[in-house]
PDB file of N, CA, C and O in Angstrom, chain B, residues numbered from 101:
ATOM      1  N   MET B 101       0.699  -3.914 -11.065  1.00  0.00           N
ATOM      2  CA  MET B 101      -0.116  -2.551 -10.672  1.00  0.00           C
ATOM      3  C   MET B 101      -0.710  -1.924  -9.670  1.00  0.00           C
ATOM      4  O   MET B 101      -1.666  -2.546  -9.208  1.00  0.00           O
ATOM      5  N   ASP B 102      -0.390  -0.553  -9.003  1.00  0.00           N
ATOM      6  CA  ASP B 102      -1.322  -0.144  -8.050  1.00  0.00           C
ATOM      7  C   ASP B 102      -2.490   0.324  -8.463  1.00  0.00           C
ATOM      8  O   ASP B 102      -2.765   0.741  -9.588  1.00  0.00           O
ATOM      9  N   THR B 103      -3.174   0.248  -7.531  1.00  0.00           N
ATOM     10  CA  THR B 103      -5.213   0.778  -8.068  1.00  0.00           C
ATOM     11  C   THR B 103      -5.064   1.820  -6.953  1.00  0.00           C
ATOM     12  O   THR B 103      -4.047   1.787  -6.259  1.00  0.00           O
ATOM     13  N   ARG B 104      -6.089   2.818  -6.719  1.00  0.00           N
ATOM     14  CA  ARG B 104      -6.182   3.852  -5.886  1.00  0.00           C
ATOM     15  C   ARG B 104      -7.811   3.385  -5.564  1.00  0.00           C
ATOM     16  O   ARG B 104      -8.083   2.259  -5.980  1.00  0.00           O
ATOM     17  N   VAL B 105      -9.051   4.211  -4.787  1.00  0.00           N
ATOM     18  CA  VAL B 105      -9.824   3.538  -4.722  1.00  0.00           C
ATOM     19  C   VAL B 105      -9.992   5.063  -5.052  1.00  0.00           C
ATOM     20  O   VAL B 105      -9.174   5.950  -5.296  1.00  0.00           O
ATOM     21  N   ALA B 106     -11.758   5.024  -4.940  1.00  0.00           N
ATOM     22  CA  ALA B 106     -12.759   6.928  -6.169  1.00  0.00           C
ATOM     23  C   ALA B 106     -13.814   5.819  -5.399  1.00  0.00           C
ATOM     24  O   ALA B 106     -14.098   4.719  -4.925  1.00  0.00           O
ATOM     25  N   VAL B 107     -14.162   7.543  -5.839  1.00  0.00           N
ATOM     26  CA  VAL B 107     -16.494   6.936  -5.628  1.00  0.00           C
ATOM     27  C   VAL B 107     -16.555   8.040  -6.959  1.00  0.00           C
ATOM     28  O   VAL B 107     -15.963   8.917  -7.587  1.00  0.00           O
ATOM     29  N   ILE B 108     -17.493   7.412  -6.855  1.00  0.00           N
ATOM     30  CA  ILE B 108     -18.104   8.114  -8.782  1.00  0.00           C
ATOM     31  C   ILE B 108     -19.916   8.688  -8.446  1.00  0.00           C
ATOM     32  O   ILE B 108     -21.022   8.225  -8.727  1.00  0.00           O
ATOM     33  N   SER B 109     -19.356  10.069  -7.617  1.00  0.00           N
ATOM     34  CA  SER B 109     -20.853  10.416  -8.113  1.00  0.00           C
ATOM     35  C   SER B 109     -22.046  10.419  -9.413  1.00  0.00           C
ATOM     36  O   SER B 109     -21.582  10.558 -10.545  1.00  0.00           O
ATOM     37  N   ILE B 110     -22.909  10.333  -9.335  1.00  0.00           N
ATOM     38  CA  ILE B 110     -23.733  10.164 -10.738  1.00  0.00           C
ATOM     39  C   ILE B 110     -25.021  10.895 -11.168  1.00  0.00           C
ATOM     40  O   ILE B 110     -25.907  10.284 -10.571  1.00  0.00           O
ATOM     41  N   ILE B 111     -25.433  11.604 -11.686  1.00  0.00           N
ATOM     42  CA  ILE B 111     -27.351  12.004 -11.540  1.00  0.00           C
ATOM     43  C   ILE B 111     -28.078  11.616 -12.932  1.00  0.00           C
ATOM     44  O   ILE B 111     -27.735  12.223 -13.946  1.00  0.00           O
ATOM     45  N   VAL B 112     -28.940  10.750 -12.992  1.00  0.00           N
ATOM     46  CA  VAL B 112     -29.148  10.233 -13.878  1.00  0.00           C
ATOM     47  C   VAL B 112     -30.945  11.303 -14.143  1.00  0.00           C
ATOM     48  O   VAL B 112     -31.841  11.435 -13.309  1.00  0.00           O
ATOM     49  N   GLU B 113     -30.888  11.899 -15.652  1.00  0.00           N
ATOM     50  CA  GLU B 113     -31.506  13.070 -15.418  1.00  0.00           C
ATOM     51  C   GLU B 113     -33.082  12.550 -16.236  1.00  0.00           C
ATOM     52  O   GLU B 113     -34.218  13.024 -16.216  1.00  0.00           O
ATOM     53  N   LYS B 114     -32.281  11.008 -17.117  1.00  0.00           N
ATOM     54  CA  LYS B 114     -33.637  10.826 -17.580  1.00  0.00           C
ATOM     55  C   LYS B 114     -33.161   9.406 -17.659  1.00  0.00           C
ATOM     56  O   LYS B 114     -32.019   8.950 -17.604  1.00  0.00           O
ATOM     57  N   LYS B 115     -34.575   8.696 -17.832  1.00  0.00           N
ATOM     58  CA  LYS B 115     -35.117   6.889 -17.631  1.00  0.00           C
ATOM     59  C   LYS B 115     -33.954   6.167 -18.911  1.00  0.00           C
ATOM     60  O   LYS B 115     -33.074   5.377 -18.569  1.00  0.00           O
ATOM     61  N   GLU B 116     -34.158   6.614 -20.419  1.00  0.00           N
ATOM     62  CA  GLU B 116     -33.601   6.835 -21.480  1.00  0.00           C
ATOM     63  C   GLU B 116     -32.048   6.088 -20.861  1.00  0.00           C
ATOM     64  O   GLU B 116     -31.900   4.906 -21.172  1.00  0.00           O
ATOM     65  N   ALA B 117     -31.262   6.545 -20.269  1.00  0.00           N
ATOM     66  CA  ALA B 117     -30.214   6.712 -20.005  1.00  0.00           C
ATOM     67  C   ALA B 117     -29.944   5.559 -19.177  1.00  0.00           C
ATOM     68  O   ALA B 117     -28.837   5.220 -19.595  1.00  0.00           O
ATOM     69  N   VAL B 118     -30.290   4.660 -18.173  1.00  0.00           N
ATOM     70  CA  VAL B 118     -29.642   3.351 -17.407  1.00  0.00           C
ATOM     71  C   VAL B 118     -29.855   3.116 -17.365  1.00  0.00           C
ATOM     72  O   VAL B 118     -30.333   2.934 -16.245  1.00  0.00           O
ATOM     73  N   ASP B 119     -30.319   2.105 -18.754  1.00  0.00           N
ATOM     74  CA  ASP B 119     -29.930   0.941 -19.951  1.00  0.00           C
ATOM     75  C   ASP B 119     -28.568   1.229 -20.090  1.00  0.00           C
ATOM     76  O   ASP B 119     -27.910   0.836 -19.127  1.00  0.00           O
ATOM     77  N   GLU B 120     -27.564   2.104 -21.474  1.00  0.00           N
ATOM     78  CA  GLU B 120     -26.486   2.023 -21.189  1.00  0.00           C
ATOM     79  C   GLU B 120     -25.259   2.112 -20.104  1.00  0.00           C
ATOM     80  O   GLU B 120     -24.339   1.298 -20.026  1.00  0.00           O
ATOM     81  N   LEU B 121     -25.458   3.381 -19.208  1.00  0.00           N
ATOM     82  CA  LEU B 121     -24.614   2.964 -17.927  1.00  0.00           C
ATOM     83  C   LEU B 121     -25.103   1.613 -16.847  1.00  0.00           C
ATOM     84  O   LEU B 121     -24.235   0.921 -16.316  1.00  0.00           O
ATOM     85  N   ASN B 122     -25.967   1.464 -16.711  1.00  0.00           N
ATOM     86  CA  ASN B 122     -25.905  -0.348 -16.856  1.00  0.00           C
ATOM     87  C   ASN B 122     -24.846  -1.060 -17.267  1.00  0.00           C
ATOM     88  O   ASN B 122     -24.135  -1.580 -16.407  1.00  0.00           O
ATOM     89  N   ALA B 123     -24.538  -1.222 -18.647  1.00  0.00           N
ATOM     90  CA  ALA B 123     -23.897  -2.280 -19.074  1.00  0.00           C
ATOM     91  C   ALA B 123     -22.765  -1.945 -19.244  1.00  0.00           C
ATOM     92  O   ALA B 123     -21.932  -2.840 -19.387  1.00  0.00           O
ATOM     93  N   MET B 124     -22.263  -0.291 -19.295  1.00  0.00           N
ATOM     94  CA  MET B 124     -21.015   0.226 -18.530  1.00  0.00           C
ATOM     95  C   MET B 124     -20.391  -0.188 -17.690  1.00  0.00           C
ATOM     96  O   MET B 124     -19.216  -0.552 -17.722  1.00  0.00           O
ATOM     97  N   LEU B 125     -21.645  -0.168 -16.223  1.00  0.00           N
ATOM     98  CA  LEU B 125     -20.625  -0.482 -15.638  1.00  0.00           C
ATOM     99  C   LEU B 125     -20.664  -2.152 -15.206  1.00  0.00           C
ATOM    100  O   LEU B 125     -20.117  -2.586 -14.192  1.00  0.00           O
ATOM    101  N   SER B 126     -21.484  -3.055 -16.266  1.00  0.00           N
ATOM    102  CA  SER B 126     -21.190  -4.373 -15.365  1.00  0.00           C
ATOM    103  C   SER B 126     -20.283  -4.474 -16.392  1.00  0.00           C
ATOM    104  O   SER B 126     -19.922  -5.640 -16.551  1.00  0.00           O
ATOM    105  N   GLU B 127     -19.519  -3.278 -17.541  1.00  0.00           N
ATOM    106  CA  GLU B 127     -18.015  -4.646 -17.747  1.00  0.00           C
ATOM    107  C   GLU B 127     -17.103  -4.669 -16.980  1.00  0.00           C
ATOM    108  O   GLU B 127     -16.142  -5.436 -16.924  1.00  0.00           O
ATOM    109  N   TYR B 128     -17.665  -2.954 -15.733  1.00  0.00           N
ATOM    110  CA  TYR B 128     -16.385  -3.040 -15.373  1.00  0.00           C
ATOM    111  C   TYR B 128     -15.950  -3.861 -13.705  1.00  0.00           C
ATOM    112  O   TYR B 128     -15.100  -3.920 -12.817  1.00  0.00           O
ATOM    113  N   GLY B 129     -17.190  -4.339 -14.133  1.00  0.00           N
ATOM    114  CA  GLY B 129     -17.882  -5.335 -12.237  1.00  0.00           C
ATOM    115  C   GLY B 129     -17.223  -5.682 -12.167  1.00  0.00           C
ATOM    116  O   GLY B 129     -17.580  -6.285 -13.179  1.00  0.00           O
ATOM    117  N   ASP B 130     -15.883  -6.251 -11.858  1.00  0.00           N
ATOM    118  CA  ASP B 130     -14.689  -6.630 -11.615  1.00  0.00           C
ATOM    119  C   ASP B 130     -13.388  -4.878 -11.179  1.00  0.00           C
ATOM    120  O   ASP B 130     -12.182  -4.645 -11.089  1.00  0.00           O
ATOM    121  N   TYR B 131     -14.276  -4.379 -11.095  1.00  0.00           N
ATOM    122  CA  TYR B 131     -13.337  -2.841 -10.047  1.00  0.00           C
ATOM    123  C   TYR B 131     -14.346  -3.041  -9.181  1.00  0.00           C
ATOM    124  O   TYR B 131     -13.985  -2.820  -8.025  1.00  0.00           O
ATOM    125  N   ILE B 132     -15.504  -3.382  -9.288  1.00  0.00           N
ATOM    126  CA  ILE B 132     -16.688  -1.993  -8.170  1.00  0.00           C
ATOM    127  C   ILE B 132     -16.745  -2.485  -7.177  1.00  0.00           C
ATOM    128  O   ILE B 132     -17.546  -3.418  -7.113  1.00  0.00           O
ATOM    129  N   ILE B 133     -15.889  -2.111  -5.802  1.00  0.00           N
ATOM    130  CA  ILE B 133     -16.191  -2.653  -4.521  1.00  0.00           C
ATOM    131  C   ILE B 133     -17.848  -3.146  -4.275  1.00  0.00           C
ATOM    132  O   ILE B 133     -18.255  -4.280  -4.027  1.00  0.00           O
ATOM    133  N   GLY B 134     -18.809  -1.596  -4.472  1.00  0.00           N
ATOM    134  CA  GLY B 134     -20.432  -1.460  -4.341  1.00  0.00           C
ATOM    135  C   GLY B 134     -20.704   0.487  -4.964  1.00  0.00           C
ATOM    136  O   GLY B 134     -20.260   1.611  -5.198  1.00  0.00           O
ATOM    137  N   ARG B 135     -21.891  -0.554  -4.909  1.00  0.00           N
ATOM    138  CA  ARG B 135     -23.266   0.579  -5.705  1.00  0.00           C
ATOM    139  C   ARG B 135     -24.290   0.724  -4.412  1.00  0.00           C
ATOM    140  O   ARG B 135     -24.406  -0.003  -3.426  1.00  0.00           O
ATOM    141  N   MET B 136     -24.984   1.930  -4.784  1.00  0.00           N
ATOM    142  CA  MET B 136     -25.076   3.373  -3.592  1.00  0.00           C
ATOM    143  C   MET B 136     -26.533   3.604  -5.175  1.00  0.00           C
ATOM    144  O   MET B 136     -26.075   3.846  -6.292  1.00  0.00           O
ATOM    145  N   GLY B 137     -28.232   3.480  -4.996  1.00  0.00           N
ATOM    146  CA  GLY B 137     -28.573   4.013  -5.948  1.00  0.00           C
ATOM    147  C   GLY B 137     -29.785   4.524  -5.299  1.00  0.00           C
ATOM    148  O   GLY B 137     -30.526   3.724  -4.728  1.00  0.00           O
ATOM    149  N   LEU B 138     -30.009   5.536  -5.322  1.00  0.00           N
ATOM    150  CA  LEU B 138     -30.735   5.976  -5.272  1.00  0.00           C
ATOM    151  C   LEU B 138     -32.859   7.359  -6.112  1.00  0.00           C
ATOM    152  O   LEU B 138     -33.187   8.442  -6.598  1.00  0.00           O
ATOM    153  N   PRO B 139     -33.368   6.099  -5.661  1.00  0.00           N
ATOM    154  CA  PRO B 139     -34.588   7.231  -6.926  1.00  0.00           C
ATOM    155  C   PRO B 139     -35.116   8.014  -6.260  1.00  0.00           C
ATOM    156  O   PRO B 139     -35.665   7.618  -5.232  1.00  0.00           O
ATOM    157  N   TYR B 140     -35.148   9.801  -6.703  1.00  0.00           N
ATOM    158  CA  TYR B 140     -35.270  11.454  -5.642  1.00  0.00           C
ATOM    159  C   TYR B 140     -36.449  11.143  -6.526  1.00  0.00           C
ATOM    160  O   TYR B 140     -36.080  11.297  -7.691  1.00  0.00           O
ATOM    161  N   ARG B 141     -37.771  10.751  -6.466  1.00  0.00           N
ATOM    162  CA  ARG B 141     -39.328  10.693  -7.678  1.00  0.00           C
ATOM    163  C   ARG B 141     -40.100  12.661  -7.957  1.00  0.00           C
ATOM    164  O   ARG B 141     -40.701  13.213  -8.879  1.00  0.00           O
ATOM    165  N   GLU B 142     -39.424  13.254  -6.050  1.00  0.00           N
ATOM    166  CA  GLU B 142     -40.153  14.079  -6.816  1.00  0.00           C
ATOM    167  C   GLU B 142     -38.811  15.525  -7.728  1.00  0.00           C
ATOM    168  O   GLU B 142     -38.811  16.725  -8.004  1.00  0.00           O
ATOM    169  N   LYS B 143     -38.369  14.942  -7.784  1.00  0.00           N
ATOM    170  CA  LYS B 143     -37.382  15.822  -9.160  1.00  0.00           C
ATOM    171  C   LYS B 143     -36.900  14.471 -10.615  1.00  0.00           C
ATOM    172  O   LYS B 143     -36.240  14.600 -11.646  1.00  0.00           O
ATOM    173  N   GLY B 144     -37.692  13.162  -9.941  1.00  0.00           N
ATOM    174  CA  GLY B 144     -37.354  12.761 -11.239  1.00  0.00           C
ATOM    175  C   GLY B 144     -35.877  12.647 -11.865  1.00  0.00           C
ATOM    176  O   GLY B 144     -35.592  13.051 -12.993  1.00  0.00           O
ATOM    177  N   ILE B 145     -35.117  12.134 -11.110  1.00  0.00           N
ATOM    178  CA  ILE B 145     -34.216  11.782 -10.990  1.00  0.00           C
ATOM    179  C   ILE B 145     -33.454  10.807 -10.018  1.00  0.00           C
ATOM    180  O   ILE B 145     -33.965  10.599  -8.918  1.00  0.00           O
ATOM    181  N   ASN B 146     -31.762   9.933 -10.488  1.00  0.00           N
ATOM    182  CA  ASN B 146     -32.051   8.847  -9.803  1.00  0.00           C
ATOM    183  C   ASN B 146     -30.072   9.819  -9.497  1.00  0.00           C
ATOM    184  O   ASN B 146     -29.319  10.731  -9.837  1.00  0.00           O
ATOM    185  N   ILE B 147     -30.248   8.836  -8.768  1.00  0.00           N
ATOM    186  CA  ILE B 147     -28.660   9.236  -7.257  1.00  0.00           C
ATOM    187  C   ILE B 147     -27.908   8.043  -6.989  1.00  0.00           C
ATOM    188  O   ILE B 147     -28.027   7.296  -6.018  1.00  0.00           O
ATOM    189  N   ILE B 148     -26.861   7.920  -8.282  1.00  0.00           N
ATOM    190  CA  ILE B 148     -25.957   6.373  -7.770  1.00  0.00           C
ATOM    191  C   ILE B 148     -24.304   6.796  -7.554  1.00  0.00           C
ATOM    192  O   ILE B 148     -23.735   7.580  -8.314  1.00  0.00           O
ATOM    193  N   CYS B 149     -23.802   6.299  -6.672  1.00  0.00           N
ATOM    194  CA  CYS B 149     -22.204   6.294  -6.050  1.00  0.00           C
ATOM    195  C   CYS B 149     -22.012   4.670  -5.823  1.00  0.00           C
ATOM    196  O   CYS B 149     -22.548   3.811  -5.123  1.00  0.00           O
ATOM    197  N   ILE B 150     -20.687   4.734  -7.041  1.00  0.00           N
ATOM    198  CA  ILE B 150     -20.222   4.043  -7.016  1.00  0.00           C
ATOM    199  C   ILE B 150     -18.911   3.865  -6.463  1.00  0.00           C
ATOM    200  O   ILE B 150     -18.115   4.475  -7.176  1.00  0.00           O
ATOM    201  N   ALA B 151     -18.074   3.037  -5.062  1.00  0.00           N
ATOM    202  CA  ALA B 151     -17.426   2.336  -5.083  1.00  0.00           C
ATOM    203  C   ALA B 151     -16.111   2.107  -5.485  1.00  0.00           C
ATOM    204  O   ALA B 151     -16.088   1.499  -4.414  1.00  0.00           O
ATOM    205  N   ILE B 152     -15.329   2.020  -5.812  1.00  0.00           N
ATOM    206  CA  ILE B 152     -14.397   1.438  -7.453  1.00  0.00           C
ATOM    207  C   ILE B 152     -12.528   1.585  -7.180  1.00  0.00           C
ATOM    208  O   ILE B 152     -11.992   2.653  -7.475  1.00  0.00           O
ATOM    209  N   ASP B 153     -12.090   0.984  -6.884  1.00  0.00           N
ATOM    210  CA  ASP B 153     -10.906   0.266  -6.456  1.00  0.00           C
ATOM    211  C   ASP B 153      -9.834  -0.431  -8.329  1.00  0.00           C
ATOM    212  O   ASP B 153      -9.729  -1.655  -8.405  1.00  0.00           O
ATOM    213  N   ALA B 154      -9.467   0.066  -9.038  1.00  0.00           N
ATOM    214  CA  ALA B 154      -8.590   0.244  -9.679  1.00  0.00           C
ATOM    215  C   ALA B 154      -7.714   0.535 -10.126  1.00  0.00           C
ATOM    216  O   ALA B 154      -7.377   1.544  -9.507  1.00  0.00           O
ATOM    217  N   PRO B 155      -6.742   0.259 -11.149  1.00  0.00           N
ATOM    218  CA  PRO B 155      -5.769   1.218 -11.789  1.00  0.00           C
ATOM    219  C   PRO B 155      -6.471   2.443 -12.040  1.00  0.00           C
ATOM    220  O   PRO B 155      -7.641   2.492 -12.420  1.00  0.00           O
ATOM    221  N   GLN B 156      -5.429   3.834 -11.730  1.00  0.00           N
ATOM    222  CA  GLN B 156      -5.588   4.809 -12.967  1.00  0.00           C
ATOM    223  C   GLN B 156      -6.556   4.964 -13.970  1.00  0.00           C
ATOM    224  O   GLN B 156      -7.652   5.496 -14.145  1.00  0.00           O
ATOM    225  N   ASP B 157      -5.692   4.266 -14.578  1.00  0.00           N
ATOM    226  CA  ASP B 157      -6.224   4.224 -16.334  1.00  0.00           C
ATOM    227  C   ASP B 157      -7.151   4.050 -16.144  1.00  0.00           C
ATOM    228  O   ASP B 157      -7.798   4.851 -16.818  1.00  0.00           O
ATOM    229  N   VAL B 158      -8.019   3.223 -15.386  1.00  0.00           N
ATOM    230  CA  VAL B 158      -9.528   2.852 -15.712  1.00  0.00           C
ATOM    231  C   VAL B 158     -10.341   3.551 -15.078  1.00  0.00           C
ATOM    232  O   VAL B 158     -11.382   3.765 -15.698  1.00  0.00           O
ATOM    233  N   ILE B 159     -10.245   4.153 -13.720  1.00  0.00           N
ATOM    234  CA  ILE B 159     -10.508   4.698 -13.662  1.00  0.00           C
ATOM    235  C   ILE B 159     -11.599   6.116 -14.063  1.00  0.00           C
ATOM    236  O   ILE B 159     -12.761   6.496 -13.912  1.00  0.00           O
ATOM    237  N   ALA B 160     -10.372   6.510 -14.630  1.00  0.00           N
ATOM    238  CA  ALA B 160     -10.433   7.736 -15.859  1.00  0.00           C
ATOM    239  C   ALA B 160     -10.740   7.566 -17.065  1.00  0.00           C
ATOM    240  O   ALA B 160     -11.251   8.422 -17.786  1.00  0.00           O
ATOM    241  N   ALA B 161     -10.310   5.903 -17.531  1.00  0.00           N
ATOM    242  CA  ALA B 161     -11.630   5.536 -19.165  1.00  0.00           C
ATOM    243  C   ALA B 161     -12.965   5.061 -18.079  1.00  0.00           C
ATOM    244  O   ALA B 161     -14.014   5.126 -18.719  1.00  0.00           O
ATOM    245  N   LEU B 162     -13.126   4.758 -17.109  1.00  0.00           N
ATOM    246  CA  LEU B 162     -15.207   4.436 -16.047  1.00  0.00           C
ATOM    247  C   LEU B 162     -15.411   5.948 -16.415  1.00  0.00           C
ATOM    248  O   LEU B 162     -15.711   6.101 -17.600  1.00  0.00           O
ATOM    249  N   SER B 163     -15.339   6.851 -15.835  1.00  0.00           N
ATOM    250  CA  SER B 163     -15.634   8.723 -15.395  1.00  0.00           C
ATOM    251  C   SER B 163     -15.985   8.738 -16.489  1.00  0.00           C
ATOM    252  O   SER B 163     -17.143   8.852 -16.889  1.00  0.00           O
ATOM    253  N   GLY B 164     -14.408   8.549 -17.497  1.00  0.00           N
ATOM    254  CA  GLY B 164     -14.965   9.902 -19.158  1.00  0.00           C
ATOM    255  C   GLY B 164     -16.429   9.093 -19.397  1.00  0.00           C
ATOM    256  O   GLY B 164     -17.437   9.771 -19.602  1.00  0.00           O
ATOM    257  N   LYS B 165     -16.502   7.754 -19.366  1.00  0.00           N
ATOM    258  CA  LYS B 165     -17.205   7.131 -20.273  1.00  0.00           C
ATOM    259  C   LYS B 165     -19.015   8.105 -20.107  1.00  0.00           C
ATOM    260  O   LYS B 165     -19.738   8.722 -20.889  1.00  0.00           O
ATOM    261  N   ILE B 166     -19.068   7.710 -18.531  1.00  0.00           N
ATOM    262  CA  ILE B 166     -20.032   8.018 -18.034  1.00  0.00           C
ATOM    263  C   ILE B 166     -19.838   9.060 -18.329  1.00  0.00           C
ATOM    264  O   ILE B 166     -19.683   8.716 -19.501  1.00  0.00           O
ATOM    265  N   GLY B 167     -19.649  10.373 -18.379  1.00  0.00           N
ATOM    266  CA  GLY B 167     -19.303  11.333 -18.762  1.00  0.00           C
ATOM    267  C   GLY B 167     -19.724  11.847 -19.852  1.00  0.00           C
ATOM    268  O   GLY B 167     -20.357  12.884 -19.652  1.00  0.00           O
ATOM    269  N   ASN B 168     -19.603  11.455 -21.254  1.00  0.00           N
ATOM    270  CA  ASN B 168     -19.859  11.374 -22.057  1.00  0.00           C
ATOM    271  C   ASN B 168     -21.646  10.720 -22.363  1.00  0.00           C
ATOM    272  O   ASN B 168     -22.130  10.716 -23.495  1.00  0.00           O
ATOM    273  N   LEU B 169     -22.270  10.305 -21.343  1.00  0.00           N
ATOM    274  CA  LEU B 169     -23.282   9.593 -22.000  1.00  0.00           C
ATOM    275  C   LEU B 169     -24.324  10.628 -21.326  1.00  0.00           C
ATOM    276  O   LEU B 169     -24.325  11.150 -20.211  1.00  0.00           O
ATOM    277  N   PRO B 170     -25.298  10.737 -22.527  1.00  0.00           N
ATOM    278  CA  PRO B 170     -26.023  11.956 -22.685  1.00  0.00           C
ATOM    279  C   PRO B 170     -27.657  11.572 -21.172  1.00  0.00           C
ATOM    280  O   PRO B 170     -28.264  10.571 -20.794  1.00  0.00           O
ATOM    281  N   HIS B 171     -27.671  12.732 -20.908  1.00  0.00           N
ATOM    282  CA  HIS B 171     -28.471  12.429 -20.297  1.00  0.00           C
ATOM    283  C   HIS B 171     -28.007  12.676 -18.577  1.00  0.00           C
ATOM    284  O   HIS B 171     -28.828  13.324 -17.928  1.00  0.00           O
ATOM    285  N   ILE B 172     -26.430  12.074 -17.636  1.00  0.00           N
ATOM    286  CA  ILE B 172     -26.166  12.098 -17.323  1.00  0.00           C
ATOM    287  C   ILE B 172     -25.269  13.070 -17.106  1.00  0.00           C
ATOM    288  O   ILE B 172     -24.615  13.603 -18.003  1.00  0.00           O
ATOM    289  N   SER B 173     -25.167  13.470 -15.355  1.00  0.00           N
ATOM    290  CA  SER B 173     -23.792  13.907 -14.881  1.00  0.00           C
ATOM    291  C   SER B 173     -23.095  12.888 -13.480  1.00  0.00           C
ATOM    292  O   SER B 173     -23.350  12.001 -12.665  1.00  0.00           O
ATOM    293  N   SER B 174     -21.897  13.969 -14.061  1.00  0.00           N
ATOM    294  CA  SER B 174     -20.342  12.923 -12.817  1.00  0.00           C
ATOM    295  C   SER B 174     -19.750  13.700 -12.558  1.00  0.00           C
ATOM    296  O   SER B 174     -19.431  14.830 -12.929  1.00  0.00           O
ATOM    297  N   LYS B 175     -19.496  12.680 -11.472  1.00  0.00           N
ATOM    298  CA  LYS B 175     -18.257  13.517 -10.836  1.00  0.00           C
ATOM    299  C   LYS B 175     -17.661  12.432  -9.832  1.00  0.00           C
ATOM    300  O   LYS B 175     -18.090  11.659  -8.975  1.00  0.00           O
ATOM    301  N   THR B 176     -16.182  12.867 -10.521  1.00  0.00           N
ATOM    302  CA  THR B 176     -15.125  11.341  -8.652  1.00  0.00           C
ATOM    303  C   THR B 176     -14.060  12.377  -8.439  1.00  0.00           C
ATOM    304  O   THR B 176     -13.484  13.363  -8.900  1.00  0.00           O
ATOM    305  N   ALA B 177     -14.185  11.350  -7.240  1.00  0.00           N
ATOM    306  CA  ALA B 177     -12.963  11.109  -6.121  1.00  0.00           C
ATOM    307  C   ALA B 177     -13.026  10.912  -5.931  1.00  0.00           C
ATOM    308  O   ALA B 177     -14.070  10.369  -5.569  1.00  0.00           O
ATOM    309  N   TYR B 178     -10.720  10.748  -5.344  1.00  0.00           N
ATOM    310  CA  TYR B 178      -9.683  10.447  -5.371  1.00  0.00           C
ATOM    311  C   TYR B 178      -9.416  10.193  -4.165  1.00  0.00           C
ATOM    312  O   TYR B 178      -9.559  11.017  -3.261  1.00  0.00           O
ATOM    313  N   SER B 179      -8.893   8.733  -3.974  1.00  0.00           N
ATOM    314  CA  SER B 179      -7.958   8.739  -1.903  1.00  0.00           C
ATOM    315  C   SER B 179      -7.141   9.358  -2.693  1.00  0.00           C
ATOM    316  O   SER B 179      -7.372   9.771  -3.829  1.00  0.00           O
ATOM    317  N   LYS B 180      -5.694   9.456  -1.780  1.00  0.00           N
ATOM    318  CA  LYS B 180      -5.112   9.508  -1.288  1.00  0.00           C
ATOM    319  C   LYS B 180      -3.750   8.833  -1.779  1.00  0.00           C
ATOM    320  O   LYS B 180      -2.752   8.862  -1.059  1.00  0.00           O
TER     321      LYS B 180
END
């Protein structure tokens, strides 16, 4: 199956949401190329960027699940 590279940008607005997000990312760990997290203490948020190489449906599933988590905002950008 063909794969695509994508970047999922995530903003976590409350720390309570981090455990569920981390568990979800662990489920998809085989597809994740890398992850960068930045705590922005002045604003009380965390910024996370996930690089992923996976089939289109897997990326869409993960992105959708992340977007449905409370206190989390996300956007996904795909390679061509």
